[in-house]
C-alpha positions as CSV (number, residue, x, y, z in Angstrom):
1,M,-13.7,-20.7,-13.4
2,A,-13.6,-18.8,-9.9
3,S,-14.9,-15.4,-9.4
4,L,-13.0,-12.7,-7.7
5,T,-14.6,-9.9,-5.5
6,I,-12.9,-7.0,-3.5
7,G,-15.3,-5.4,-1.0
8,R,-14.9,-3.1,2.1
9,V,-14.6,-4.9,5.4
10,A,-17.6,-4.5,7.4
11,N,-17.7,-1.7,10.1
12,T,-14.2,-0.6,8.8
13,T,-13.9,3.0,7.4
14,T,-10.6,4.5,6.0
15,G,-8.3,5.3,8.9
16,L,-6.9,8.9,7.9
17,Q,-4.0,9.7,9.9
18,T,-1.5,12.7,10.0
19,H,1.0,13.9,7.3
20,G,-0.5,11.7,4.7
21,G,-0.7,8.6,6.6
22,F,-3.7,6.2,6.4
23,K,-4.8,2.7,6.9
24,T,-7.9,1.0,5.1
25,S,-8.8,-2.7,4.9
26,H,-10.6,-4.7,2.4
27,M,-12.1,-8.1,2.0
28,V,-10.7,-10.1,-1.0
29,Y,-12.4,-13.4,-1.5
30,T,-13.1,-16.1,-4.2
31,V,-16.2,-18.1,-4.8
32,S,-14.8,-21.2,-6.5
33,P,-16.3,-24.3,-8.2
34,A,-15.1,-27.7,-7.3
35,R,-11.4,-28.2,-7.2
36,G,-11.2,-24.3,-7.1
37,T,-7.8,-24.0,-5.3
38,G,-5.3,-21.6,-6.6
39,F,-3.9,-18.3,-5.5
40,V,-4.4,-14.6,-5.8
41,I,-1.7,-12.0,-7.2
42,Q,-2.3,-8.5,-6.5
43,H,-0.4,-5.9,-8.5
44,V,0.2,-2.6,-6.6
45,T,1.3,0.6,-7.9
46,R,2.3,3.7,-5.8
47,A,2.6,7.3,-7.0
48,F,4.2,10.0,-4.7
49,D,4.0,13.8,-5.6
50,V,5.6,15.4,-2.4
51,Y,7.3,18.7,-1.8
52,R,9.3,19.9,1.2
53,L,8.1,23.1,2.8
54,N,10.5,26.1,3.1
55,N,9.0,28.7,5.7
56,G,5.7,27.2,4.8
57,Q,6.0,27.3,1.1
58,P,6.4,24.2,-1.2
59,G,9.6,23.7,-3.2
60,R,9.7,24.2,-7.0
61,H,10.6,20.4,-7.4
62,A,9.0,17.3,-6.1
63,M,11.1,15.2,-3.5
64,T,13.3,12.5,-4.8
65,A,12.9,9.1,-3.2
66,G,16.2,9.7,-1.3
67,E,14.9,13.0,0.0
68,M,11.7,11.4,1.1
69,E,13.7,8.7,3.0
70,D,15.9,11.3,4.6
71,F,13.1,13.4,5.7
72,I,11.7,10.5,7.6
73,N,14.9,8.9,8.9
74,P,17.6,11.4,8.8
75,N,20.1,9.1,10.4
76,R,19.1,6.1,8.4
77,R,19.2,4.3,11.6
78,T,15.7,2.7,11.7
79,T,13.7,0.9,9.2
80,R,12.5,2.8,6.2
81,Y,8.7,3.6,6.3
82,V,8.2,5.0,2.9
83,Y,9.8,2.8,0.4
84,A,9.7,5.7,-2.0
85,D,11.9,3.8,-4.5
86,V,9.3,1.1,-4.9
87,L,6.7,2.2,-7.3
88,E,5.2,-1.1,-8.0
89,Y,5.2,-4.6,-6.8
90,W,3.2,-7.9,-6.7
91,E,2.1,-9.9,-3.7
92,A,0.5,-13.2,-3.5
93,W,-1.3,-15.7,-1.1
94,P,-2.6,-19.1,-1.7
95,I,-6.3,-20.1,-1.8
96,P,-5.8,-23.6,-0.3
97,F,-9.1,-25.4,-0.4
98,D,-12.2,-25.5,-2.6
99,G,-15.3,-23.2,-2.0
100,R,-15.4,-19.8,-0.6
101,Y,-12.2,-18.5,0.7
102,Q,-11.5,-14.8,2.0
103,V,-8.7,-12.7,3.2
104,T,-8.4,-9.2,4.6
105,D,-6.0,-7.2,2.4
106,T,-4.8,-3.9,4.2
107,F,-3.3,-0.7,2.4
108,N,-1.3,1.1,5.1
109,F,0.8,4.1,4.6
110,Y,3.0,5.6,7.7
111,G,3.0,9.2,6.4
112,F,5.8,11.7,6.3
113,I,6.5,11.9,10.4
114,T,10.2,12.6,10.7
115,S,12.1,10.9,13.4
116,T,13.6,14.3,14.5
117,S,9.9,15.6,15.0
118,G,10.7,17.2,18.1
119,R,13.4,19.5,16.3
120,V,11.2,20.1,13.1
121,S,8.3,22.7,12.9
122,Y,6.0,20.8,10.4
123,A,4.1,24.1,9.8
124,S,7.2,25.8,8.1
125,E,9.5,22.6,7.4
126,G,7.3,19.8,6.8
127,T,5.7,18.5,3.6
128,K,2.8,19.0,1.1
129,G,1.7,16.5,-1.3
130,T,-0.4,13.6,-2.6
131,F,0.1,9.8,-2.4
132,E,-2.0,7.3,-4.4
133,Q,-2.0,3.4,-4.2
134,N,-3.9,1.1,-6.5
135,G,-4.1,-2.7,-6.4
136,T,-5.4,-5.1,-9.1
137,A,-6.0,-8.7,-7.9
138,T,-6.4,-11.8,-9.9
139,F,-7.1,-15.5,-9.2
140,Y,-5.3,-18.3,-10.8
141,T,-6.5,-21.8,-10.7
142,D,-3.7,-24.2,-9.5
143,A,-4.0,-27.8,-7.9
144,S,-1.0,-27.0,-5.6
145,P,-0.8,-23.3,-4.8
146,E,1.6,-23.4,-1.8
147,R,4.1,-25.3,-3.9
148,T,3.6,-23.4,-7.1
149,L,4.1,-20.1,-5.2
150,A,7.2,-21.4,-3.5
151,N,8.8,-22.2,-6.8
152,T,11.5,-19.5,-7.3
153,N,10.9,-19.5,-11.1
154,M,7.9,-17.3,-10.4
155,G,10.2,-14.8,-8.6
156,F,8.2,-14.5,-5.3
157,A,10.0,-14.4,-2.0
158,R,8.8,-13.5,1.7
159,G,8.0,-9.8,1.5
160,R,9.0,-6.5,3.1
161,A,6.9,-6.4,6.0
162,T,5.8,-2.8,5.7
163,L,4.8,-3.1,2.1
164,A,3.3,-6.6,1.5
165,N,2.7,-7.5,5.3
166,N,5.0,-10.6,5.1
167,L,3.1,-12.1,1.9
168,L,5.1,-13.5,-1.0
169,Y,6.3,-10.5,-2.8
170,T,8.3,-9.4,-5.8
171,E,9.2,-6.2,-7.5
172,S,9.4,-7.9,-11.0
173,R,6.4,-9.1,-13.0
174,P,5.7,-12.8,-12.0
175,Q,6.7,-15.5,-14.6
176,N,5.2,-18.8,-15.4
177,L,1.6,-18.0,-14.4
178,P,-1.2,-20.6,-15.0
179,S,-3.1,-20.1,-18.0
180,T,-6.6,-20.3,-16.2
181,S,-7.3,-17.3,-14.4
182,S,-10.4,-15.2,-13.0
183,N,-11.6,-11.8,-13.6
184,S,-9.6,-9.0,-12.2
185,K,-10.6,-6.5,-9.5
186,S,-9.0,-3.2,-8.6
187,R,-9.0,-1.0,-5.6
188,S,-7.6,2.6,-5.3
189,I,-7.0,5.2,-2.5
190,K,-5.5,8.7,-2.7
191,V,-4.7,11.1,0.0
192,K,-3.4,14.6,0.2
193,W,-2.0,16.8,2.9
194,D,-0.3,20.1,3.6
195,D,1.5,20.5,6.8
196,S,1.3,24.4,6.3
197,Q,-2.4,24.3,6.6
198,F,-2.6,22.8,9.9
199,S,-5.7,23.0,12.5
200,R,-5.3,23.4,16.2
201,I,-7.2,21.5,18.7
202,G,-6.5,23.3,21.8
203,T,-2.8,23.9,22.1
204,V,-2.0,21.0,20.0
205,A,-1.5,21.3,16.1
206,A,-3.3,18.7,14.1
207,Y,-1.8,18.0,10.7
208,N,-4.8,16.1,9.0
209,T,-4.7,13.9,5.8
210,E,-7.6,14.3,3.3
211,L,-9.1,11.5,1.2
212,V,-9.2,12.5,-2.4
213,H,-10.7,9.2,-3.6
214,E,-11.3,5.5,-2.5
215,T,-12.6,2.6,-4.6
216,P,-14.4,0.5,-4.2
């Protein structure tokens, strides 16, 4: 049976950005026995707890998915960046040959930056909140991984670019999985931000994102 490991990419640290945004990469790899072809499926969950500021004070109720999308893209004329209605999905990629195989998997969140930023005072009308993303990856042994994953009975299709980075993707639990699987490995990141508590670098306001936790 193959083993699955998740480790931080060498020389790569969490890229904390602004307004809740971040980008972090990990290496997912298998050390497979002979005839160890197969595929990895990662189950990803996402949790938002975001509040709109009014004169610098957070509202009493968390923003809905629609309100979050409206804040970032008020005119809905550009691609959504939050996908706040998607709280879980599964992504998959093949392990097409025997032996050690590895892939870099990236968690990337754009943050709550509105497309009308020139007309919004973030300190008084921005957002405050937390965002958490978790992934659990499992390797499944399969002799023809590309063909198996292409089978529509499993439920995968080519994914939303901003969520699954063009990997095979589904928002429903995959069906008809092989019976032989590896151990599962998990990773998690959670960030927080508060636009009312901005810092200033010279004349420029910096709306920092803080790391709550990241594993591994």
